[in-house]
BAFI-3210 file (N, C-alpha, C; in Angstrom, 3 decimals, decimal comma, padded with zeros to 6 digits):
// residues 185
n [1|2|3|4|5|6|7|8|9|10|11|12|13|14|15|16|17|18|19|20|21|22|23|24|25|26|27|28|29|30|31|32|33|34|35|36|37|38|39|40|41|42|43|44|45|46|47|48|49|50|51|52|53|54|55|56|57|58|59|60|61|62|63|64|65|66|67|68|69|70|71|72|73|74|75|76|77|78|79|80|81|82|83|84|85|86|87|88|89|90|91|92|93|94|95|96|97|98|99|100|101|102|103|104|105|106|107|108|109|110|111|112|113|114|115|116|117|118|119|120|121|122|123|124|125|126|127|128|129|130|131|132|133|134|135|136|137|138|139|140|141|142|143|144|145|146|147|148|149|150|151|152|153|154|155|156|157|158|159|160|161|162|163|164|165|166|167|168|169|170|171|172|173|174|175|176|177|178|179|180|181|182|183|184|185]
n.u [014,653|011,826|009,474|011,423|011,398|012,701|011,732|009,844|008,710|008,896|011,520|013,760|016,293|015,890|014,818|017,250|019,161|018,216|018,733|018,980|017,386|015,307|014,329|013,379|010,978|009,747|008,643|007,283|005,123|003,931|004,954|005,858|007,952|007,623|005,464|003,557|005,305|005,643|004,277|001,643|-000,550|-002,684|-005,924|-005,733|-005,735|-008,275|-009,070|-009,530|-006,942|-006,728|-008,640|-009,552|-007,265|-005,796|-003,930|-001,421|-000,989|000,630|-000,350|001,051|001,883|002,411|005,980|005,084|002,866|003,039|002,610|002,886|002,788|000,643|-001,104|-002,034|-004,635|-005,272|-003,306|-001,406|000,255|000,055|002,167|003,087|003,644|005,364|006,317|009,021|008,808|005,843|002,638|001,455|-001,175|-002,565|-003,905|-002,262|000,348|-000,139|-000,799|001,531|003,161|003,689|005,684|007,678|010,393|011,589|011,198|012,725|015,520|016,082|018,870|018,635|017,446|018,825|020,990|020,681|020,036|017,936|015,575|012,334|011,157|008,878|009,104|009,324|012,057|013,484|011,366|011,145|010,168|007,642|006,429|007,250|006,119|003,142|002,893|002,294|003,960|006,136|006,236|008,729|009,847|012,172|015,450|015,582|015,758|014,835|012,947|010,219|007,369|005,132|002,647|001,379|-000,704|-002,123|-001,199|-001,894|-000,588|002,092|005,641|006,792|009,755|010,542|009,937|011,141|010,898|010,008|010,043|008,619|010,028|008,335|005,048|003,212|004,636|005,640|004,748|003,242|004,244|007,155|006,934|006,036|008,154|010,000|008,959|009,579|010,691|013,115|014,417|015,224|017,137]
n.v [-029,995|-027,988|-025,271|-021,958|-019,041|-016,768|-014,309|-014,659|-012,886|-010,098|-009,466|-009,082|-009,905|-009,464|-006,890|-005,475|-006,410|-003,926|-000,923|002,417|004,494|003,171|001,123|003,265|004,318|002,060|001,626|003,810|003,754|001,851|-000,788|-003,624|-005,698|-009,024|-008,820|-010,659|-011,580|-013,367|-015,511|-016,613|-016,126|-018,799|-019,041|-016,323|-016,792|-016,892|-014,090|-011,310|-010,986|-013,598|-015,792|-016,358|-016,302|-018,943|-020,627|-019,653|-019,730|-022,223|-024,433|-024,988|-027,517|-026,498|-027,411|-028,025|-029,200|-031,298|-035,029|-038,080|-039,679|-038,301|-035,275|-032,083|-030,477|-027,924|-026,674|-024,447|-022,822|-020,523|-020,406|-017,459|-018,664|-018,200|-018,999|-018,981|-017,230|-017,267|-015,923|-013,059|-012,069|-008,589|-008,086|-009,758|-008,936|-006,121|-006,378|-007,697|-005,300|-003,570|-004,504|-004,380|-003,153|-005,289|-007,533|-006,862|-007,064|-009,528|-012,463|-014,442|-013,216|-010,924|-011,957|-012,692|-011,225|-011,715|-012,574|-011,627|-009,545|-010,236|-013,089|-016,170|-017,133|-019,752|-021,868|-024,746|-028,053|-028,271|-030,571|-032,403|-031,151|-031,585|-034,339|-037,447|-037,901|-038,032|-036,078|-034,471|-032,986|-030,483|-030,166|-031,638|-033,155|-035,995|-038,516|-037,343|-037,765|-037,320|-038,345|-037,508|-038,267|-037,560|-035,549|-032,813|-031,108|-028,621|-028,124|-026,097|-024,129|-025,216|-027,875|-031,155|-032,792|-035,832|-037,356|-039,871|-041,966|-042,713|-042,586|-044,035|-044,652|-046,136|-044,377|-044,268|-046,647|-046,039|-043,872|-045,169|-046,393|-044,793|-043,409|-045,325|-046,676|-048,224|-046,885|-044,650|-045,819]
n.w [-014,958|-014,452|-015,852|-016,520|-016,101|-015,976|-014,404|-012,467|-010,059|-008,510|-007,520|-004,640|-005,641|-008,446|-008,448|-007,614|-009,849|-011,862|-012,728|-010,896|-011,981|-013,091|-011,277|-009,351|-010,977|-011,483|-009,024|-008,378|-009,806|-008,470|-008,148|-006,157|-003,772|-004,325|-005,862|-008,468|-011,721|-014,167|-013,105|-011,804|-009,316|-007,565|-009,254|-010,387|-012,889|-013,856|-014,301|-016,409|-018,706|-018,926|-019,229|-022,158|-023,467|-022,517|-024,063|-022,865|-020,415|-018,081|-016,174|-013,015|-010,519|-007,171|-005,039|-002,519|-003,160|-004,148|-003,705|-002,275|-005,518|-006,213|-006,764|-005,259|-005,974|-005,835|-005,097|-006,611|-009,098|-011,921|-014,682|-017,134|-020,434|-023,018|-026,077|-028,236|-031,136|-031,178|-031,744|-030,041|-028,480|-028,299|-026,160|-024,382|-024,275|-023,261|-020,874|-019,609|-020,080|-018,209|-016,948|-018,897|-018,450|-016,528|-017,541|-019,976|-019,238|-018,505|-018,413|-020,703|-022,522|-022,928|-023,710|-026,101|-029,015|-030,816|-029,437|-028,074|-025,626|-024,472|-024,225|-022,888|-020,431|-020,466|-021,555|-021,976|-023,505|-025,165|-026,263|-024,053|-021,699|-022,068|-022,223|-021,018|-017,391|-014,589|-011,946|-009,848|-006,083|-006,192|-005,497|-002,825|000,461|000,649|-001,732|-003,101|-005,433|-008,023|-010,212|-013,564|-015,002|-017,713|-018,496|-018,000|-016,369|-016,117|-015,414|-012,761|-011,761|-009,494|-009,525|-010,450|-014,017|-015,081|-018,501|-020,443|-022,714|-024,910|-026,275|-024,348|-022,238|-018,913|-016,809|-014,105|-013,119|-012,725|-011,009|-009,021|-008,364|-008,280|-005,389|-003,789|-000,604|-001,295|-002,936|-001,565|000,707]
ca.u [013,777|010,401|009,871|011,839|011,042|013,911|011,188|008,661|007,967|009,639|012,006|014,795|017,268|015,187|014,959|018,903|019,607|017,745|019,264|018,344|016,372|014,326|013,898|012,364|009,928|008,542|008,301|006,765|004,016|003,318|005,816|006,232|008,648|006,759|004,359|003,788|005,318|005,201|004,286|000,403|-001,067|-003,773|-006,966|-005,731|-006,172|-009,896|-009,355|-008,779|-007,221|-006,203|-009,608|-009,516|-005,534|-005,395|-002,643|-000,441|-000,624|000,776|-000,784|002,232|001,908|003,730|006,596|004,450|001,631|003,813|002,339|003,531|002,056|-000,430|-000,834|-002,746|-004,966|-005,957|-002,347|-000,731|000,623|000,445|003,202|002,805|004,645|005,287|007,379|009,582|007,919|004,518|002,037|000,911|-002,030|-002,085|-004,471|-001,608|001,376|-000,603|-000,888|002,948|004,054|004,087|007,193|008,890|011,997|012,274|011,829|013,994|016,647|016,642|020,069|018,830|016,817|019,903|022,103|020,258|019,007|016,831|014,523|011,481|010,949|007,805|009,061|009,824|013,474|013,704|010,390|011,475|009,889|006,304|005,343|007,405|005,371|002,393|003,127|002,213|004,987|006,404|006,939|009,110|010,479|013,296|016,721|014,812|016,534|013,991|012,181|008,882|007,190|003,970|002,675|000,635|-000,782|-003,062|000,054|-002,607|000,187|003,165|006,137|007,379|011,459|010,768|009,939|011,592|009,967|010,737|009,031|008,801|010,694|007,416|003,585|003,077|005,955|004,983|005,053|002,766|005,251|008,096|006,334|005,984|009,585|010,976|008,508|009,830|011,768|014,047|015,375|015,920|018,164]
ca.v [-028,959|-027,444|-023,862|-021,300|-017,616|-015,545|-013,324|-015,161|-012,389|-009,172|-010,470|-008,236|-010,108|-009,110|-005,378|-005,342|-006,097|-002,899|000,392|002,501|005,174|002,128|000,954|004,200|004,629|000,849|001,386|005,147|003,015|000,529|-002,270|-004,046|-006,950|-010,132|-008,840|-011,619|-011,309|-014,291|-016,575|-016,012|-016,986|-019,773|-017,961|-015,164|-016,929|-016,395|-012,370|-010,876|-011,546|-014,957|-016,633|-016,477|-016,778|-019,922|-021,125|-018,589|-020,632|-023,295|-024,666|-025,632|-027,722|-025,896|-027,985|-028,609|-029,899|-032,772|-035,927|-039,246|-040,226|-037,390|-033,628|-031,752|-029,687|-026,544|-025,784|-024,333|-021,433|-020,304|-019,285|-017,168|-019,306|-017,743|-019,697|-018,079|-016,793|-017,558|-015,000|-012,879|-010,884|-007,273|-007,887|-010,310|-007,682|-004,892|-007,237|-007,742|-004,202|-002,792|-005,103|-004,520|-002,853|-006,125|-008,577|-006,830|-007,195|-010,873|-012,645|-014,885|-012,297|-009,444|-012,504|-013,254|-009,678|-012,393|-012,773|-010,815|-009,333|-011,199|-014,679|-017,257|-017,358|-021,230|-022,502|-026,049|-028,218|-028,443|-031,759|-033,169|-030,561|-031,850|-035,599|-038,273|-037,479|-037,979|-034,590|-034,565|-031,834|-029,942|-029,732|-032,049|-034,452|-037,317|-037,965|-036,947|-037,932|-037,646|-039,244|-036,998|-039,267|-036,917|-034,307|-031,958|-030,302|-028,280|-027,779|-024,706|-024,394|-025,663|-029,462|-031,872|-033,343|-037,035|-037,913|-041,226|-042,392|-042,583|-042,021|-045,176|-044,669|-046,508|-043,280|-044,807|-047,651|-045,032|-043,153|-045,806|-046,794|-043,399|-043,074|-046,482|-046,736|-048,681|-045,833|-044,112|-047,003]
ca.w [-014,291|-015,459|-016,737|-015,908|-016,804|-015,794|-013,565|-011,672|-009,507|-008,519|-006,376|-004,102|-006,531|-009,915|-008,327|-007,471|-011,043|-012,318|-013,052|-009,822|-012,070|-013,377|-010,267|-009,069|-011,889|-011,374|-007,329|-008,012|-010,437|-007,349|-008,160|-004,744|-003,880|-004,274|-007,289|-009,988|-012,881|-015,206|-012,268|-011,514|-008,193|-007,923|-009,388|-011,023|-014,357|-013,991|-014,325|-017,809|-020,033|-019,007|-019,452|-023,127|-023,482|-021,491|-024,381|-022,793|-019,383|-017,922|-014,560|-012,178|-008,851|-006,093|-004,716|-001,450|-003,527|-004,498|-002,767|-003,073|-006,296|-006,393|-006,990|-004,788|-007,333|-005,243|-004,362|-007,780|-009,812|-013,261|-015,445|-018,608|-021,151|-024,591|-026,557|-029,291|-032,624|-030,939|-031,835|-028,970|-028,834|-027,880|-024,842|-023,122|-024,018|-022,589|-019,604|-019,263|-020,184|-016,821|-016,582|-019,580|-018,185|-016,059|-018,588|-021,415|-018,768|-018,071|-019,186|-021,475|-023,362|-023,482|-024,559|-027,757|-029,385|-031,690|-028,697|-027,635|-024,268|-023,625|-024,391|-021,840|-020,992|-020,794|-021,823|-022,006|-024,715|-025,136|-026,114|-023,206|-020,634|-022,318|-021,943|-019,160|-017,003|-013,412|-011,291|-008,498|-005,724|-006,549|-004,341|-001,021|000,932|000,363|-002,886|-003,228|-006,630|-008,243|-011,900|-014,460|-016,468|-018,735|-019,042|-017,610|-015,156|-016,399|-014,301|-012,832|-011,839|-008,357|-009,638|-011,852|-014,701|-016,046|-019,285|-020,938|-023,822|-026,067|-025,436|-023,719|-021,366|-017,589|-015,848|-012,912|-012,385|-012,810|-009,929|-007,843|-008,046|-007,579|-004,051|-002,801|000,460|-001,276|-003,616|-000,268|001,186]
c.u [012,846|010,906|010,457|012,073|011,730|013,203|010,249|007,956|009,226|010,279|013,438|016,167|017,082|015,401|016,749|019,642|019,374|018,419|018,368|017,079|014,891|013,460|012,939|011,138|009,041|008,028|007,574|005,238|003,398|004,169|006,162|007,314|007,294|005,748|004,476|004,062|004,940|004,969|002,642|000,175|-002,374|-005,319|-006,688|-006,024|-007,483|-010,152|-008,738|-007,226|-007,180|-007,294|-009,450|-008,120|-005,062|-004,049|-001,277|-000,026|-000,136|000,773|000,326|002,000|002,948|004,758|005,799|003,153|001,920|003,506|002,770|002,407|000,913|-000,170|-002,099|-003,260|-005,006|-004,379|-000,984|-000,784|000,511|001,278|002,968|003,985|004,528|006,768|007,946|008,887|006,432|003,731|001,070|-000,086|-002,112|-002,797|-003,190|-000,119|001,269|-000,379|000,567|003,728|004,582|005,630|007,843|010,100|012,335|012,672|012,825|015,764|017,113|017,726|019,677|017,990|017,912|020,913|021,643|019,389|017,963|015,464|013,523|011,433|010,213|008,181|009,643|011,263|013,945|012,487|010,028|010,320|008,385|005,571|005,604|006,571|003,632|002,243|002,684|003,521|005,251|006,982|007,296|009,943|011,682|014,404|015,579|015,966|015,775|013,073|010,871|008,265|005,673|003,740|001,212|000,526|-001,499|-002,070|-000,816|-001,336|001,467|004,043|006,935|009,062|011,613|010,784|010,866|010,742|011,050|009,618|009,234|009,341|009,587|005,939|003,414|003,906|004,907|005,561|004,568|003,933|006,534|008,146|006,587|007,351|010,494|010,265|008,970|011,054|012,966|015,203|016,323|017,152|019,394]
c.v [-028,509|-025,745|-022,733|-019,803|-016,664|-014,349|-013,412|-014,172|-010,855|-008,960|-009,495|-008,574|-009,541|-007,617|-005,019|-005,195|-004,957|-001,985|001,328|003,911|004,213|001,366|001,690|004,162|003,348|001,033|002,860|004,755|002,167|-000,683|-002,214|-005,356|-007,786|-010,092|-009,506|-010,999|-011,850|-015,379|-016,007|-016,864|-017,691|-018,617|-016,989|-015,497|-017,054|-014,894|-012,281|-010,556|-012,954|-015,873|-017,332|-016,714|-017,700|-020,918|-020,572|-019,108|-021,610|-023,539|-025,693|-026,287|-027,077|-027,144|-028,782|-029,098|-031,418|-033,871|-037,331|-039,906|-039,403|-035,988|-033,260|-030,521|-028,562|-025,735|-025,584|-022,715|-021,478|-019,834|-018,888|-017,747|-019,050|-018,106|-018,515|-018,332|-017,219|-016,099|-014,433|-011,622|-009,566|-007,543|-008,378|-009,482|-006,845|-005,361|-007,402|-006,111|-003,296|-003,015|-005,358|-004,258|-004,103|-007,079|-008,573|-007,371|-008,551|-011,416|-013,113|-014,168|-011,153|-010,316|-012,849|-012,300|-010,578|-012,344|-011,605|-010,777|-009,851|-012,507|-014,968|-017,455|-018,635|-021,878|-023,946|-026,754|-028,335|-029,530|-032,642|-032,282|-031,333|-033,490|-036,059|-037,983|-038,004|-036,578|-034,714|-033,566|-031,819|-029,680|-030,704|-033,266|-035,852|-037,263|-037,986|-036,969|-038,082|-037,680|-037,649|-037,659|-039,018|-035,883|-033,040|-030,624|-029,890|-027,703|-026,200|-024,942|-024,789|-027,114|-029,990|-032,551|-034,640|-037,296|-039,456|-041,115|-042,085|-042,146|-042,871|-045,324|-045,240|-045,208|-043,585|-045,921|-046,783|-044,736|-043,777|-046,607|-045,701|-043,465|-044,472|-046,210|-047,362|-047,586|-045,056|-044,978|-047,229]
c.w [-015,213|-016,165|-015,725|-016,643|-016,688|-014,989|-013,323|-011,035|-009,335|-007,172|-005,860|-005,437|-008,114|-009,396|-008,205|-008,863|-012,033|-012,269|-011,975|-010,797|-012,773|-011,991|-009,379|-009,768|-011,759|-009,998|-007,397|-008,742|-009,478|-007,621|-006,542|-004,592|-003,678|-005,142|-008,071|-010,837|-014,121|-014,513|-011,377|-010,494|-008,606|-008,076|-010,469|-012,908|-014,815|-014,324|-015,692|-017,630|-020,154|-019,263|-020,888|-023,879|-022,695|-022,113|-023,930|-021,461|-019,020|-016,408|-014,013|-010,854|-008,324|-005,691|-003,580|-001,697|-004,458|-003,585|-003,131|-004,112|-006,558|-006,610|-006,421|-005,629|-006,859|-005,033|-005,655|-007,942|-011,465|-014,059|-016,902|-019,329|-022,470|-025,295|-028,028|-030,686|-032,447|-030,853|-030,899|-029,361|-028,272|-026,111|-023,671|-023,230|-022,967|-021,103|-018,770|-019,336|-019,313|-016,464|-017,522|-019,519|-017,325|-017,008|-019,876|-020,456|-018,329|-018,656|-020,204|-023,015|-023,758|-024,174|-026,073|-028,147|-030,487|-030,511|-027,866|-025,978|-023,803|-023,553|-023,311|-021,999|-021,390|-020,381|-021,417|-022,881|-024,332|-025,539|-024,627|-021,950|-020,484|-022,309|-020,570|-018,735|-015,087|-012,675|-009,968|-007,963|-006,078|-005,480|-002,932|-000,728|000,724|-000,900|-002,534|-005,028|-007,035|-009,683|-012,212|-015,617|-017,759|-019,335|-019,219|-016,881|-016,201|-015,440|-014,179|-011,847|-010,281|-008,432|-010,500|-012,555|-015,185|-016,899|-020,117|-022,507|-025,346|-025,320|-024,399|-022,585|-019,983|-016,764|-014,271|-012,039|-011,756|-011,203|-008,587|-007,145|-007,270|-005,912|-003,358|-001,761|-000,125|-002,280|-001,826|000,368|000,547]
res [m|g|i|e|t|g|a|d|a|y|t|r|r|v|r|n|r|l|p|a|e|i|r|a|d|l|e|s|k|g|a|r|i|g|d|p|i|l|q|l|p|a|g|r|e|s|k|p|p|w|p|t|q|t|e|f|l|a|k|a|p|e|a|r|a|i|l|y|g|a|v|d|e|s|d|y|t|s|y|v|r|i|d|r|g|q|a|v|p|p|e|v|l|e|q|l|d|f|w|r|p|v|l|m|r|r|a|e|i|e|r|n|p|k|r|k|w|w|e|t|a|w|p|r|d|t|a|d|l|r|s|p|k|v|i|g|v|h|r|t|n|r|g|r|f|a|v|d|e|e|g|g|w|r|a|g|k|a|v|a|v|v|v|g|a|d|e|v|a|p|v|a|y|l|c|g|l|l|n|s|e|l|i|d|l]
***
């Protein structure tokens, strides 16, 4: 699986896990179901503070953008991805502070007192995310895989990632095999 933040957006499930007083406070300040938390819609990365903080964003293709062998580059989201122990500038923390009550209550953060509220819950291995890989649609009745030979795409939780065992792994070949009709048979 790709990156799992534990709070992509302010969903009904996230809302319902909050105590009533925190829910009421957030909603009185303007929080609405569907608002992004750690998953930014396409284009949001061009608004402050993100243009100067790109190391905290992971551009991920949407599941519908996974084509047979390629990725539709216009259909993506950006995940806020903060590794454990990574120094975070005040402007990034300021951007996330509104959602602090939600981020503090994610299962992985509550379970581990050494984790900071702003960290990505399950960030996945940085080297794997930046390496050549095959990206596939997660939970589908028919395989659909794209190749990322440069390692520029980071996968979100709606897709699965297959990385090679070494830097020169034949990911294009693997992608072709996975997209083959023979696999479906």
